[in-house]
N, C-alpha and C positions, 0 to 999 in steps of 0.2 A: 477688442476685436478690430481688425483692420479691414478696410474696404478692399474688396477684390479688385485687381488691376482692370478686369473687364468692365466693372461698374464704374470705377474711377475714370477710365478712358471714355466711357459713355458720357459722363458728366462733362468732361473736357471737350469732347466733340460738339457738344451743345453750347459750349461757352459758359458752363455753369461750374459751380463748386458746391459740394454738399454743404447744406446749412448746419448750423450748430445743433439744432434739435434733431436733425436726421442722424448726425453722428452720435448724439446722446442716446437715440433709440438703439443704435448698434451696440453701444456700451451696455445698456440695460439688458439686451438680449445675451450678450457675452457673459453677464453675471447672473442670467436667468432671473432677473428681477421683473416684477410686474411694473407697468408704466402707464401713466396718464399723460397724454400730450394735448395741451390746450393751445391752439394756434389759430390765427386768423385764416379765413378762407383765402386760398391762393398762396399759402405759405409753404406748400409742399408737405402738408400733414399726412395725406394718404400715402405718398411715396415714402415718407419717414416710417410709417407703420409697416410697410412691406419691405423696406430696405434690408432689415436683418434676414428676412426670409429669402430674398433674392441672393443675398450674400452667402447665406448658408448653402443654398442649392447650387450656387456656382462653385464654391470651394469643396463641397462634399455632396455631390449628386446622389440622390437616393430615390427609390420608388416609394409610393404611398403618400398619404395625405400628410403634409407638413404643417400647413397653416389653414385655419378656418377663419373666414371673415364674416362677421355678422352685422347686418344692417337692419335698421328698423323698417326700411322700405325696399321692396324688391326692385323698384326702378333704380335706386341708388346702387344696388349690387350689380345691375346690368351696366350702369355707367362706369363703375369702378373697374369692372372686367375690361371694358373697352380701353379705359385709360391705362390700365396695368399692362395690357398686351402690347401697347406701343413700345415702352422701353424693353420689354422682353424680346419682341421681334427685332428691334434695332440692335440689341446686343447679340442676337442669334442664339438665345438660350433655349434649351429643350425643356422648358417649364410649362406644364399644362395647367391652365386656369379655366375653371368652369363655374357656372352658377347652378343653384338648385333652389327653385321656388315652386309655387303651385303651378306655374306655367311650363315647367320643364317636362318634356315628353317622357312618358313612362319607360321607354327603352333606354334613354340616357340615364334616368335615375337608377335603373337596374345595373347598367354598365358601371356607373360611379361606385356602386357598392362592391363590385368585383375588381375593377381597375380604377381606383380613385385618382383624381387629379392631384397635383402637388398642392394646389391652392383651390379651395372650395369657398364660393361666396354664397351666402344664404341669409335667411331671416330666422328669428327666434322660433317661429311656428314650424318652419320647414326642418329646423334642427331637431325639434321635439319629435316630429314624425319620423325623422331619420333614426333617432335613438330608439324608437319602438321596434325596429327590426332586430331579429335575433343575431344577425351577422354584423351588427354595428360595432361589436368588439373588434372585428377585423379592420373595419374602416378607420377607427380612431386609435388603433394600437400604435401608430407612428406619429400621431399628432403632437406637435411641439409648441405651437403658438395659436392663440385666438386673438383676433383683432375685432374689437367692438367699436364700430363707427357710430357717430352721433350718440355717444353714450348718455348724454344729457336727456335724450328722448326716451331712454329706457330706464334710467335711474329712478327709483322710487315708484315704479309702475308695476302693474300685474305682469306685463310682458317682461320687464326686467327681472322680476322675481322668478318667473318661469325660466328665463335664460340662466340665471345664477344657479338654480336648482339643476338644470341640465349640465352645466359645466362641473358642478360639484359631483354629480353622478358619474360623469365621464372620468374624472380624476380618481374617485374612490372605486368605482366599479371596474374600470379598465386598467387601473394601475399606471396611468400616465401622469407625468408632471407637466402641466401646461403653463407657459408664460402668458399672462393676460395683458393685453394692451388696449387702453381706451383712447379714443380720438374724439375731440370736440372742438368746435369753434366758439361755443357760447356758454361755457360753464363760468358763472360769475364768481364762485368760491370753490376752487379745486380741492381745498382741504375737506 
């Protein structure tokens, strides 16, 4: 998968070049392979996780939920939204990014189920609640990627088991094939 000229120009305008791990994430997405990215804080890990999503939505715009981002902390989801909106705005992309946590107003939650954003940032608990709605089939029917941030904080925990059950239910029950991406800065043994 090649990087869209819009995104490549954005990197150039900032005096940057895509890092190897960012391009590797594009390649994994092109081959629909699951991926785990372990990189130091500040290495562009979050952008690497979202780069295939941005690239896909630039080259093939579509309505509906494309990518689900799951964070163990709702504050992290809010920060990621803010950080993700900067490149989206700078590139002038018509990509909608929203959060869904316990703090999300009920009218926005209702609208998200009817007119989903392209990217939804949430927590494992909010995802489980979202899946309990009868119309969740509609919401997740277009889902292509799931990004699990701070995967080390969820691995081997009850919350992680709940999340894996939810993802398996989505794939089996909704008939979607979801690329899973894990991000972490602190996994000592990735294998």
